[in-house]
VOKEZA-49506 format. One record per atom (N, C-alpha, C, O, CB): x, y, z; atom name; residue in one letter. Coordinates in pm, whole numbers, plus 50000, padded with zeros to 5 digits. Atoms other than C-alpha are relative to their C-alpha. Glycine has a CB too. Layout:
N
    east   north      up    a   r
       X       Y       Z   CA   A
...
END
This chain:
112
    east   north      up    a   r
   50022   49864   49955    N   X
   46711   83377   69104   CA   X
   49867   50012   50076    C   X
   49859   50080   50178    O   X
   50003   50096   49882   CB   X
   50130   49993   49935    N   X
   46346   83329   69193   CA   X
   50003   49935   50137    C   X
   49941   49986   50231    O   X
   49894   49934   49913   CB   X
   49991   50070   49872    N   X
   46425   83085   69472   CA   X
   50066   50088   50106    C   X
   50025   50089   50222    O   X
   50079   49869   49983   CB   X
   49932   49910   49908    N   X
   46662   83337   69629   CA   X
   49908   50111   50048    C   X
   49912   50148   50166    O   X
   50123   50060   49933   CB   X
   50090   49890   49961    N   X
   46399   83610   69631   CA   X
   49889   49951   50092    C   X
   49833   50030   50168    O   X
   49939   50065   49876   CB   X
   50101   50055   49910    N   X
   46153   83379   69809   CA   X
   50059   49962   50136    C   X
   49995   49983   50239    O   X
   49934   49877   49937   CB   X
   49938   50048   49876    N   X
   46392   83240   70070   CA   X
   50055   50114   50084    C   X
   50044   50109   50207    O   X
   50111   49901   49968   CB   X
   49940   49890   49927    N   X
   46564   83563   70166   CA   X
   49901   50072   50094    C   X
   49936   50093   50210    O   X
   50060   50100   49903   CB   X
   50094   49937   49906    N   X
   46252   83736   70310   CA   X
   49957   49906   50112    C   X
   49932   49952   50224    O   X
   49877   50049   49925   CB   X
   50038   50096   49898    N   X
   46161   83416   70498   CA   X
   50106   49991   50110    C   X
   50072   49974   50227    O   X
   49978   49862   49938   CB   X
   49893   50006   49902    N   X
   46499   83411   70670   CA   X
   49994   50116   50099    C   X
   50037   50102   50213    O   X
   50135   49998   49930   CB   X
   50009   49884   49911    N   X
   46432   83756   70815   CA   X
   49871   50001   50081    C   X
   49868   50060   50189    O   X
   50011   50127   49920   CB   X
   50128   49996   49928    N   X
   46069   83699   70919   CA   X
   49986   49887   50101    C   X
   49913   49903   50199    O   X
   49886   49994   49902   CB   X
   50012   50113   49908    N   X
   46108   83363   71094   CA   X
   50052   50037   50141    C   X
   49984   50005   50238    O   X
   50077   49879   49946   CB   X
   49957   49962   49864    N   X
   46319   83502   71386   CA   X
   49904   50100   50067    C   X
   49888   50097   50189    O   X
   50141   50060   49995   CB   X
   50094   49903   49943    N   X
   46068   83785   71433   CA   X
   49870   49935   50045    C   X
   49803   49989   50133    O   X
   49971   50109   49899   CB   X
   50125   50066   49963    N   X
   45776   83543   71459   CA   X
   50006   49946   50142    C   X
   49902   49933   50207    O   X
   49970   49886   49902   CB   X
   49987   50054   49866    N   X
   45911   83404   71785   CA   X
   50004   50105   50110    C   X
   50006   50068   50228    O   X
   50121   49917   50008   CB   X
   49989   49894   49898    N   X
   45928   83741   71964   CA   X
   49880   50003   50094    C   X
   49896   50042   50210    O   X
   50014   50135   49933   CB   X
   50118   50000   49914    N   X
   45574   83705   72099   CA   X
   49997   49881   50094    C   X
   49910   49875   50181    O   X
   49876   50001   49917   CB   X
   49999   50121   49919    N   X
   45663   83372   72261   CA   X
   50099   50006   50115    C   X
   50122   49905   50181    O   X
   50030   49882   49914   CB   X
   49902   49985   49893    N   X
   45917   83508   72508   CA   X
   49929   49987   50134    C   X
   49825   50050   50156    O   X
   50075   50136   49989   CB   X
   50058   50020   49867    N   X
   45844   83395   72864   CA   X
   50036   50118   50088    C   X
   50152   50159   50096    O   X
   50049   49867   50063   CB   X
   49978   49890   49908    N   X
   45802   83678   73112   CA   X
   49964   49952   50141    C   X
   49859   49892   50161    O   X
   49916   50126   49961   CB   X
   50013   50049   49863    N   X
   45840   83607   73484   CA   X
   49903   50087   50080    C   X
   49905   50209   50067    O   X
   50137   49996   50069   CB   X
   50084   49927   49906    N   X
   45574   83703   73740   CA   X
   50089   50054   50112    C   X
   50179   49984   50159    O   X
   49886   49909   50057   CB   X
   49920   49939   49894    N   X
   45718   83942   74000   CA   X
   49910   50035   50117    C   X
   49844   50138   50116    O   X
   50074   50127   49947   CB   X
   50077   49967   49879    N   X
   45547   83923   74342   CA   X
   50090   50071   50102    C   X
   50208   50038   50116    O   X
   49939   49871   50063   CB   X
   49927   49930   49896    N   X
   45652   84161   74618   CA   X
   49907   50026   50118    C   X
   49789   50052   50098    O   X
   50060   50133   49947   CB   X
   50078   49966   49882    N   X
   45534   84214   74974   CA   X
   49943   49879   50070    C   X
   49993   49767   50058    O   X
   49890   50092   49963   CB   X
   50065   50102   49919    N   X
   45304   84016   75199   CA   X
   49879   49945   49926    C   X
   49783   50018   49901    O   X
   49958   50056   50138   CB   X
   50117   50063   50060    N   X
   45070   83771   75028   CA   X
   49910   49953   50114    C   X
   49948   49868   50194    O   X
   50041   49880   49905   CB   X
   50093   50033   49893    N   X
   44766   83747   75254   CA   X
   49871   49947   49937    C   X
   49818   50007   49843    O   X
   49971   50125   50092   CB   X
   50125   50058   50048    N   X
   44465   83525   75193   CA   X
   49884   50048   50084    C   X
   49902   50087   50200    O   X
   50008   49845   50000   CB   X
   50121   49956   49930    N   X
   44109   83614   75290   CA   X
   49974   49915   50125    C   X
   49921   49964   50224    O   X
   49878   49995   49907   CB   X
   50023   50086   49884    N   X
   44098   83314   75526   CA   X
   50088   50040   50119    C   X
   50051   50017   50234    O   X
   50027   49853   49964   CB   X
   49916   49950   49891    N   X
   44386   83465   75726   CA   X
   49936   50124   50063    C   X
   49934   50138   50185    O   X
   50142   50033   49948   CB   X
   50064   49878   49951    N   X
   44206   83800   75755   CA   X
   49874   49964   50079    C   X
   49840   50032   50176    O   X
   49964   50095   49882   CB   X
   50123   50042   49930    N   X
   43889   83616   75863   CA   X
   50028   49955   50143    C   X
   49936   49948   50224    O   X
   49932   49887   49923   CB   X
   49965   50044   49865    N   X
   44077   83495   76172   CA   X
   50035   50115   50094    C   X
   50055   50094   50213    O   X
   50117   49904   49994   CB   X
   49969   49885   49915    N   X
   44151   83847   76297   CA   X
   49882   50033   50090    C   X
   49767   50028   50048    O   X
   50037   50123   49913   CB   X
   50102   49963   49903    N   X
   43961   83951   76609   CA   X
   50045   50126   50072    C   X
   50163   50147   50097    O   X
   49974   49885   50102   CB   X
   49973   49879   49924    N   X
   43938   84280   76790   CA   X
   50058   49960   50135    C   X
   50006   49870   50201    O   X
   49872   50086   50017   CB   X
   49937   50031   49872    N   X
   44167   84275   77095   CA   X
   50120   49907   49988    C   X
   50188   49884   50087    O   X
   49899   49938   50091   CB   X
   49881   50085   50017    N   X
   44434   84043   76947   CA   X
   50125   50083   50026    C   X
   50130   50202   49995    O   X
   50004   49936   49857   CB   X
   49874   49930   49974    N   X
   44785   84132   77057   CA   X
   50082   50008   49871    C   X
   50054   49937   49774    O   X
   50082   49928   50112   CB   X
   49912   49987   50117    N   X
   45054   84239   76811   CA   X
   50073   49869   49973    C   X
   50097   49834   49857    O   X
   50101   50114   50021   CB   X
   49931   50128   50015    N   X
   45232   83909   76874   CA   X
   49909   49897   49931    C   X
   49955   49821   49845    O   X
   50045   49947   50138   CB   X
   50094   50093   50062    N   X
   44919   83710   76780   CA   X
   49979   50033   49852    C   X
   49971   49944   49768    O   X
   49866   50002   50074   CB   X
   50018   49958   50140    N   X
   44870   83914   76462   CA   X
   50124   49967   49920    C   X
   50113   49921   49806    O   X
   49970   50152   49992   CB   X
   49875   50032   50069    N   X
   45236   83871   76369   CA   X
   50010   49850   49973    C   X
   50059   49809   49868    O   X
   50121   50048   50082   CB   X
   50000   50145   50019    N   X
   45200   83493   76416   CA   X
   49905   49961   49886    C   X
   49936   49871   49808    O   X
   49958   49929   50131   CB   X
   50101   50032   50101    N   X
   44890   83489   76193   CA   X
   50037   50051   49861    C   X
   50023   49978   49763    O   X
   49867   50058   50041   CB   X
   49977   49937   50130    N   X
   44998   83727   75913   CA   X
   50147   50017   49963    C   X
   50179   50044   49847    O   X
   49935   50133   49998   CB   X
   49859   49972   50026    N   X
   45375   83758   75947   CA   X
   50032   50145   50030    C   X
   49947   50221   50075    O   X
   50035   49966   49855   CB   X
   49957   49862   49975    N   X
   45574   84078   75976   CA   X
   49938   50093   49897    C   X
   49926   50056   49780    O   X
   50153   50011   49998   CB   X
   50057   49905   50096    N   X
   45416   84386   75818   CA   X
   50106   50049   49902    C   X
   50225   50053   49933    O   X
   49937   50119   50073   CB   X
   49910   49949   50102    N   X
   45567   84523   75499   CA   X
   50060   50134   50043    C   X
   50178   50160   50020    O   X
   49927   50014   49866   CB   X
   49946   49872   49952    N   X
   45598   84868   75651   CA   X
   49930   50041   50128    C   X
   49812   50013   50150    O   X
   49983   50109   49893   CB   X
   50054   49941   49878    N   X
   45549   85034   75984   CA   X
   49995   50150   49979    C   X
   50088   50209   49925    O   X
   50087   49962   50127   CB   X
   50014   49856   50012    N   X
   45422   85390   75994   CA   X
   50107   50066   50087    C   X
   50115   50039   50207    O   X
   49856   50046   50041   CB   X
   49891   49936   49927    N   X
   45718   85606   76095   CA   X
   49953   50094   50110    C   X
   50027   50120   50205    O   X
   50086   50076   49904   CB   X
   50052   49906   49901    N   X
   45498   85845   76291   CA   X
   49903   49933   50097    C   X
   49877   49986   50205    O   X
   49931   50115   49931   CB   X
   50097   50069   49915    N   X
   45251   85594   76435   CA   X
   50038   49851   50005    C   X
   50008   49776   49912    O   X
   49853   50019   49945   CB   X
   49952   50138   49989    N   X
   45402   85267   76557   CA   X
   49887   49900   50027    C   X
   49909   49779   50025    O   X
   50104   49990   50111   CB   X
   50115   50087   49978    N   X
   45056   85131   76629   CA   X
   49922   49975   49873    C   X
   49811   49921   49879    O   X
   49908   50059   50105   CB   X
   50064   50026   50129    N   X
   44967   85116   76258   CA   X
   50093   49911   49918    C   X
   50207   49946   49890    O   X
   49969   50134   49924   CB   X
   49925   50093   50083    N   X
   45082   84818   76055   CA   X
   49938   49997   49862    C   X
   49816   49995   49848    O   X
   50002   49857   50062   CB   X
   50046   50002   50138    N   X
   45059   84813   75677   CA   X
   50058   49877   49930    C   X
   50179   49860   49922    O   X
   50040   50131   49925   CB   X
   49961   50117   50079    N   X
   45066   84489   75480   CA   X
   49971   50033   49854    C   X
   49856   50063   49819    O   X
   49923   49871   50047   CB   X
   50014   49969   50142    N   X
   45125   84548   75107   CA   X
   50034   49878   49917    C   X
   50123   49800   49952    O   X
   50090   50119   49961   CB   X
   49970   50106   50095    N   X
   45117   84304   74818   CA   X
   49991   50057   49860    C   X
   49894   50126   49827    O   X
   49903   49878   50017   CB   X
   49993   49949   50136    N   X
   45215   84385   74460   CA   X
   50043   49884   49910    C   X
   50145   49821   49934    O   X
   50100   50120   49990   CB   X
   49967   50107   50095    N   X
   45212   84136   74172   CA   X
   50001   50059   49860    C   X
   49899   50109   49812    O   X
   49899   49882   50011   CB   X
   49989   49959   50139    N   X
   45339   84228   73828   CA   X
   50016   49872   49918    C   X
   50126   49817   49908    O   X
   50121   50099   49977   CB   X
   49990   50124   50078    N   X
   45254   83929   73607   CA   X
   50074   50025   49869    C   X
   50080   50137   49819    O   X
   49860   49943   49971   CB   X
   49932   49990   50129    N   X
   45452   83858   73293   CA   X
   49906   50051   49893    C   X
   49946   50127   49805    O   X
   50058   49866   49959   CB   X
   50104   49953   50092    N   X
   45131   83914   73101   CA   X
   49876   50026   50085    C   X
   49846   49949   50175    O   X
   49971   49895   49884   CB   X
   50123   49972   49927    N   X
   44814   84074   73231   CA   X
   50010   50125   50084    C   X
   50104   50204   50073    O   X
   49964   49883   50086   CB   X
   50011   49880   49917    N   X
   44712   84335   73485   CA   X
   50080   49989   50129    C   X
   50094   49881   50187    O   X
   49855   50027   50032   CB   X
   49931   49991   49871    N   X
   44912   84445   73786   CA   X
   49897   49990   50112    C   X
   49790   50050   50103    O   X
   50083   50133   50011   CB   X
   50089   50017   49885    N   X
   44752   84345   74117   CA   X
   50065   50062   50123    C   X
   50181   50035   50154    O   X
   49967   49848   50024   CB   X
   49951   49939   49878    N   X
   44790   84553   74432   CA   X
   49895   49983   50109    C   X
   49776   50005   50084    O   X
   50035   50150   49979   CB   X
   50091   50013   49886    N   X
   44637   84486   74774   CA   X
   50068   50054   50123    C   X
   50190   50045   50137    O   X
   49955   49853   50021   CB   X
   49945   49953   49873    N   X
   44680   84643   75114   CA   X
   49905   49968   50113    C   X
   49784   49960   50096    O   X
   50028   50151   49994   CB   X
   50074   50025   49876    N   X
   44570   84567   75466   CA   X
   50063   50088   50107    C   X
   50184   50081   50131    O   X
   50003   49847   50041   CB   X
   49950   49908   49898    N   X
   44601   84829   75739   CA   X
   49938   49962   50134    C   X
   49816   49953   50147    O   X
   49966   50149   49964   CB   X
   50044   50038   49866    N   X
   44580   84730   76106   CA   X
   50040   50109   50099    C   X
   50154   50156   50097    O   X
   50059   49863   50042   CB   X
   49972   49901   49897    N   X
   44555   84977   76392   CA   X
   49991   49934   50138    C   X
   49900   49855   50164    O   X
   49901   50120   49990   CB   X
   49993   50055   49866    N   X
   44649   84890   76750   CA   X
   49993   50114   50103    C   X
   50034   50227   50074    O   X
   50130   49918   50018   CB   X
   49994   49910   49885    N   X
   44595   85064   77085   CA   X
   50036   49915   50121    C   X
   49970   49816   50151    O   X
   49863   50075   50022   CB   X
   49951   50075   49884    N   X
   44786   84944   77392   CA   X
   50020   49852   49968    C   X
   49976   49765   50044    O   X
   49902   50015   50118   CB   X
   49969   50137   50044    N   X
   44902   84631   77204   CA   X
   49876   49917   49970    C   X
   49883   49794   49973    O   X
   50083   49931   50105   CB   X
   50123   50073   50033    N   X
   44542   84538   77111   CA   X
   49948   50049   49865    C   X
   49939   50170   49842    O   X
   49891   50019   50111   CB   X
   50053   49967   50132    N   X
   44403   84528   76757   CA   X
   49863   50067   50014    C   X
   49774   50016   50082    O   X
   49990   49873   49911   CB   X
   50129   49930   49989    N   X
   44121   84782   76716   CA   X
   49929   50016   49866    C   X
   49806   50028   49864    O   X
   50022   50136   50061   CB   X
   50068   49983   50129    N   X
   44056   84816   76340   CA   X
   50076   49934   49887    C   X
   50198   49919   49890    O   X
   49980   50147   49970   CB   X
   49948   50061   50122    N   X
   44107   84650   76003   CA   X
   49943   50078   49883    C   X
   49821   50090   49871    O   X
   49964   49846   49991   CB   X
   50045   49928   50120    N   X
   44091   84853   75680   CA   X
   50085   49957   49882    C   X
   50186   49889   49899    O   X
   50007   50154   50021   CB   X
   49924   50030   50120    N   X
   44211   84821   75324   CA   X
   49916   49923   49900    C   X
   49794   49936   49897    O   X
   50125   49922   50034   CB   X
   50066   50074   50108    N   X
   44126   84591   75035   CA   X
   49931   49873   50048    C   X
   49857   49811   49971    O   X
   50100   49965   49895   CB   X
   50066   50117   49943    N   X
   44013   84308   75262   CA   X
   49889   50047   50094    C   X
   49912   50136   50175    O   X
   50102   49908   50075   CB   X
   50107   49958   49907    N   X
   43677   84340   75440   CA   X
   50030   49946   50140    C   X
   50089   49840   50157    O   X
   49861   49949   49950   CB   X
   49983   50046   49862    N   X
   43680   84317   75817   CA   X
   49913   49875   50020    C   X
   49801   49870   49969    O   X
   49961   50113   50103   CB   X
   50078   50122   49978    N   X
   43563   83972   75932   CA   X
   49869   50030   50074    C   X
   49861   50125   50151    O   X
   50082   49898   50080   CB   X
   50130   49981   49936    N   X
   43201   83940   76045   CA   X
   50012   49984   50151    C   X
   49942   50052   50226    O   X
   49897   49901   49944   CB   X
   49984   50026   49857    N   X
   43316   83810   76384   CA   X
   50106   50090   50063    C   X
   50145   50066   50177    O   X
   50035   49854   50022   CB   X
   49892   49915   49950    N   X
   43578   84087   76426   CA   X
   49960   50071   50129    C   X
   50040   50078   50223    O   X
   50040   50103   49894   CB   X
   50046   49923   49884    N   X
   43371   84286   76677   CA   X
   49983   49914   50125    C   X
   49981   49967   50236    O   X
   49870   50068   49968   CB   X
   50023   50089   49886    N   X
   43317   83980   76899   CA   X
   50124   49986   50087    C   X
   50116   49947   50203    O   X
   49956   49864   49952   CB   X
   49876   50007   49923    N   X
   43679   83991   77007   CA   X
   50045   49856   50020    C   X
   50003   49765   49949    O   X
   49981   50067   50136   CB   X
   49941   50133   49976    N   X
   43870   83697   77149   CA   X
   49908   49910   50077    C   X
   49943   49795   50105    O   X
   50129   50012   50075   CB   X
END
């Protein structure tokens, strides 16, 4: 009788002990952009050159086609959510400004 009373609670607690060991998948979405890519941006670059360097933007402003928005969202299985954005403005097919979570490159103003 005593053996049964010791084993029975163990049978119910052992499956619950593994619940914290479940693997959770990281979920990345959007454009992953590295700082070294942003450092290559120069004022006056064409939209084609920027697209070659960074890829297609995640979203285009519906009211302003000269504004490109690159978004990145990472929801890790464990830990904090990471969000980054990069906003590029163009005038007459030439890059004029860089804003967002990435600092503008030091050589940005020098142009091409």
